[in-house]
KOLKE-785464 format. One record per atom (N, C-alpha, C): atom name; x, y, z. Coordinates in pm, 1 decimal. Layout:
% KOLKE-785464
CA / X / Y / Z
...
***
This chain:
% KOLKE-785464
N / 257.0 / -465.7 / 482.9
CA / 195.1 / -355.1 / 549.0
C / 245.2 / -356.4 / 692.4
N / 274.0 / -238.6 / 746.0
CA / 323.2 / -227.8 / 882.3
C / 225.5 / -144.8 / 965.8
N / 200.5 / -190.9 / 1086.4
CA / 112.6 / -119.3 / 1177.8
C / 194.1 / -24.2 / 1263.8
N / 127.9 / 66.9 / 1331.8
CA / 195.1 / 165.9 / 1415.5
C / 276.7 / 101.6 / 1527.2
N / 236.5 / -15.9 / 1573.9
CA / 309.1 / -83.1 / 1682.0
C / 427.6 / -165.5 / 1631.7
N / 455.8 / -158.6 / 1500.7
CA / 569.3 / -230.3 / 1443.4
C / 535.9 / -368.0 / 1390.0
N / 415.9 / -415.6 / 1413.5
CA / 375.0 / -546.4 / 1363.6
C / 363.4 / -542.3 / 1211.6
N / 415.7 / -643.7 / 1145.2
CA / 409.3 / -650.6 / 999.7
C / 305.1 / -752.3 / 956.8
N / 223.2 / -713.9 / 858.9
CA / 119.4 / -799.4 / 805.2
C / 138.2 / -811.8 / 654.7
N / 88.2 / -919.5 / 599.4
CA / 94.8 / -940.3 / 455.2
C / -47.2 / -936.4 / 400.1
N / -63.9 / -879.9 / 281.4
CA / -196.5 / -871.9 / 220.3
C / -193.2 / -935.4 / 81.9
N / -301.2 / -1004.9 / 48.7
CA / -317.6 / -1064.9 / -83.9
C / -443.6 / -1004.8 / -145.0
N / -437.5 / -968.6 / -272.7
CA / -550.8 / -904.3 / -339.0
C / -618.5 / -1000.6 / -434.9
N / -748.9 / -1014.2 / -424.2
CA / -829.4 / -1093.6 / -516.4
C / -901.1 / -995.4 / -608.8
N / -852.5 / -982.5 / -732.1
CA / -907.2 / -885.0 / -826.3
C / -1052.2 / -914.5 / -863.3
N / -1089.4 / -1041.2 / -870.8
CA / -1226.4 / -1077.9 / -905.5
C / -1327.4 / -1032.4 / -800.5
N / -1290.0 / -1047.4 / -674.7
CA / -1378.9 / -1008.9 / -564.8
C / -1353.4 / -865.5 / -517.9
N / -1240.3 / -807.7 / -561.0
CA / -1197.2 / -674.1 / -516.7
C / -1183.8 / -668.8 / -365.0
N / -1110.1 / -766.2 / -310.7
CA / -1091.5 / -776.6 / -165.9
C / -944.3 / -802.4 / -134.6
N / -891.7 / -728.7 / -35.8
CA / -760.6 / -756.4 / 20.9
C / -781.7 / -846.2 / 141.4
N / -712.9 / -959.4 / 146.2
CA / -713.9 / -1045.2 / 263.7
C / -584.3 / -1018.2 / 337.7
N / -595.1 / -980.7 / 464.3
CA / -478.0 / -943.7 / 543.9
C / -441.5 / -1060.5 / 633.6
N / -315.8 / -1103.9 / 620.9
CA / -264.8 / -1218.3 / 697.4
C / -170.8 / -1169.5 / 806.1
N / -165.3 / -1242.9 / 915.6
CA / -75.8 / -1209.2 / 1025.5
C / 69.4 / -1240.0 / 992.0
N / 157.2 / -1213.7 / 1088.6
CA / 300.0 / -1234.6 / 1069.4
C / 337.0 / -1377.5 / 1034.7
N / 256.2 / -1475.0 / 1079.5
CA / 284.8 / -1614.6 / 1048.3
C / 231.4 / -1654.7 / 910.8
N / 160.4 / -1564.4 / 843.7
CA / 102.9 / -1584.8 / 710.1
C / -1.6 / -1695.3 / 704.5
N / -50.0 / -1740.4 / 820.0
CA / -150.8 / -1846.1 / 824.0
C / -283.3 / -1793.5 / 877.4
N / -276.9 / -1707.0 / 976.3
CA / -397.4 / -1656.8 / 1040.5
C / -448.6 / -1531.9 / 968.0
N / -575.6 / -1532.5 / 929.4
CA / -636.6 / -1418.1 / 862.7
C / -669.7 / -1311.8 / 966.8
N / -615.3 / -1191.9 / 948.5
CA / -639.2 / -1080.4 / 1040.3
C / -763.6 / -999.7 / 1001.3
N / -800.7 / -1006.4 / 872.4
CA / -917.7 / -930.9 / 828.1
C / -929.4 / -929.4 / 677.5
N / -1035.3 / -865.6 / 631.7
CA / -1058.7 / -851.2 / 487.7
C / -1105.1 / -708.5 / 461.9
N / -1050.1 / -647.8 / 358.1
CA / -1083.7 / -510.7 / 322.3
C / -1135.5 / -506.8 / 179.1
N / -1259.1 / -460.6 / 163.2
CA / -1317.0 / -446.2 / 29.7
C / -1259.8 / -320.7 / -34.9
N / -1228.5 / -330.7 / -160.9
CA / -1168.4 / -220.2 / -234.7
C / -1270.0 / -165.4 / -334.8
N / -1290.3 / -33.9 / -333.0
CA / -1379.2 / 27.6 / -431.3
C / -1312.4 / 152.4 / -488.0
N / -1355.8 / 190.6 / -604.7
CA / -1300.2 / 306.6 / -673.7
C / -1417.0 / 398.3 / -711.3
N / -1459.3 / 487.9 / -619.5
CA / -1575.3 / 571.8 / -646.4
C / -1557.3 / 665.4 / -765.3
N / -1433.8 / 704.4 / -790.9
CA / -1402.1 / 784.1 / -909.9
C / -1256.2 / 760.1 / -945.9
N / -1210.3 / 825.3 / -1048.4
CA / -1076.1 / 798.8 / -1101.2
C / -964.1 / 838.3 / -1004.9
N / -991.4 / 929.5 / -914.9
CA / -887.1 / 982.0 / -827.0
C / -892.4 / 931.7 / -683.3
N / -982.7 / 837.0 / -652.4
CA / -995.0 / 788.6 / -515.2
C / -1003.9 / 636.1 / -509.9
N / -948.6 / 581.4 / -401.8
CA / -960.4 / 439.2 / -370.1
C / -1008.1 / 430.7 / -225.1
N / -1106.7 / 346.8 / -199.5
CA / -1159.7 / 330.8 / -64.7
C / -1146.9 / 183.9 / -23.8
N / -1084.6 / 160.7 / 91.7
CA / -1075.5 / 27.8 / 151.7
C / -1163.6 / 28.8 / 275.9
N / -1251.9 / -70.6 / 288.5
CA / -1337.0 / -76.2 / 406.8
C / -1353.3 / -221.1 / 449.9
N / -1362.4 / -240.2 / 580.9
CA / -1379.2 / -374.6 / 633.3
C / -1331.0 / -383.9 / 775.8
N / -1286.7 / -504.4 / 812.9
CA / -1239.2 / -528.2 / 948.8
C / -1093.9 / -572.9 / 944.5
N / -1017.4 / -521.8 / 1039.7
CA / -878.3 / -561.3 / 1056.7
C / -859.5 / -590.7 / 1204.7
N / -826.9 / -714.7 / 1235.5
CA / -821.8 / -763.1 / 1374.4
C / -959.6 / -740.5 / 1436.8
N / -969.3 / -661.2 / 1541.6
CA / -1098.2 / -638.8 / 1607.6
C / -1156.3 / -501.2 / 1576.2
N / -1101.3 / -433.5 / 1477.4
CA / -1144.4 / -297.1 / 1446.3
C / -1210.6 / -287.7 / 1309.5
N / -1312.0 / -202.9 / 1299.9
CA / -1370.9 / -168.4 / 1170.5
C / -1296.9 / -45.4 / 1120.2
N / -1272.1 / -41.4 / 990.6
CA / -1203.3 / 75.9 / 939.2
C / -1245.3 / 107.7 / 796.5
N / -1228.4 / 234.8 / 763.8
CA / -1248.1 / 284.7 / 628.2
C / -1127.0 / 371.0 / 596.6
N / -1057.5 / 337.4 / 489.4
CA / -939.0 / 411.7 / 445.9
C / -969.2 / 471.5 / 309.3
N / -952.1 / 601.9 / 297.9
CA / -972.7 / 669.8 / 170.3
C / -838.9 / 727.0 / 124.6
N / -798.5 / 691.6 / 4.4
CA / -674.2 / 743.0 / -53.3
C / -707.8 / 821.7 / -178.8
N / -634.6 / 930.3 / -199.4
CA / -659.5 / 1008.5 / -319.6
C / -529.8 / 1027.4 / -397.9
N / -543.2 / 1039.7 / -527.0
CA / -431.3 / 1053.4 / -618.3
C / -369.2 / 1191.9 / -604.9
N / -237.8 / 1195.4 / -588.3
CA / -168.1 / 1322.4 / -579.3
C / -113.7 / 1367.7 / -713.6
N / -92.1 / 1275.2 / -803.2
CA / -25.1 / 1310.0 / -927.6
C / 125.4 / 1301.1 / -908.9
N / 199.9 / 1325.9 / -1012.6
CA / 345.0 / 1309.1 / -1005.3
C / 418.2 / 1438.6 / -974.1
N / 363.3 / 1551.8 / -1004.8
CA / 433.6 / 1678.9 / -991.2
C / 479.8 / 1714.0 / -849.6
N / 407.4 / 1681.6 / -743.1
CA / 453.5 / 1723.4 / -610.6
C / 581.9 / 1653.5 / -563.6
N / 621.4 / 1546.1 / -627.9
CA / 735.8 / 1469.4 / -580.5
C / 865.6 / 1520.9 / -641.1
N / 961.8 / 1550.6 / -553.7
CA / 1087.4 / 1613.2 / -593.9
C / 1162.5 / 1534.7 / -701.1
N / 1177.9 / 1402.6 / -683.0
CA / 1255.4 / 1324.3 / -779.9
C / 1190.8 / 1321.8 / -918.0
N / 1060.9 / 1325.5 / -923.5
CA / 992.5 / 1328.3 / -1053.0
C / 1007.8 / 1466.4 / -1116.6
N / 995.0 / 1568.8 / -1034.7
CA / 1002.4 / 1706.8 / -1084.5
C / 1145.3 / 1743.6 / -1127.6
N / 1246.0 / 1709.0 / -1047.9
CA / 1383.9 / 1748.9 / -1074.0
C / 1465.9 / 1643.1 / -1147.0
N / 1422.6 / 1517.6 / -1139.5
CA / 1500.3 / 1410.0 / -1200.6
C / 1601.2 / 1354.3 / -1102.1
N / 1648.2 / 1235.7 / -1131.1
CA / 1744.3 / 1169.1 / -1043.8
C / 1869.8 / 1141.5 / -1123.3
N / 1985.2 / 1177.8 / -1067.8
CA / 2113.6 / 1157.5 / -1135.5
C / 2206.7 / 1084.4 / -1039.7
N / 2239.5 / 961.1 / -1074.9
CA / 2324.8 / 878.3 / -991.0
C / 2469.1 / 923.0 / -1006.8
N / 2537.1 / 946.9 / -895.9
CA / 2676.9 / 987.1 / -898.1
C / 2755.3 / 881.8 / -822.8
N / 2856.0 / 824.0 / -889.2
CA / 2939.2 / 722.5 / -825.8
C / 3075.2 / 781.8 / -794.8
N / 3122.5 / 760.6 / -673.3
CA / 3254.6 / 807.7 / -636.1
C / 3363.6 / 726.9 / -707.7
N / 3339.0 / 598.3 / -721.0
CA / 3433.1 / 509.7 / -790.3
C / 3357.2 / 429.7 / -894.1
N / 3357.3 / 472.4 / -1019.3
CA / 3283.9 / 398.7 / -1123.9
C / 3333.9 / 255.3 / -1136.6
N / 3242.5 / 162.7 / -1162.6
CA / 3275.1 / 20.9 / -1174.7
C / 3352.8 / -11.0 / -1302.7
N / 3335.4 / 68.7 / -1407.0
CA / 3394.6 / 34.4 / -1537.1
C / 3537.0 / 85.4 / -1556.2
N / 3599.9 / 133.9 / -1452.7
CA / 3738.6 / 183.9 / -1467.8
C / 3837.0 / 94.9 / -1398.9
***
């Protein structure tokens, strides 16, 4: 996970507790914990503390159709094929 200031953090998910533990760049210091909930089939909510801030993140499912590569397909074109 990357923050707006460019700092990179690593997260580990505990499925039993439904919690993301966020680790700092050194992977030793815990930056925070975010509880994960699924209020319905199309939403995921993360809530908790990260560093010194409280936050709530709500994500919703977009589906596959809005994405160009899924809608149009992807076709790899090689200028110099490897098998020739």
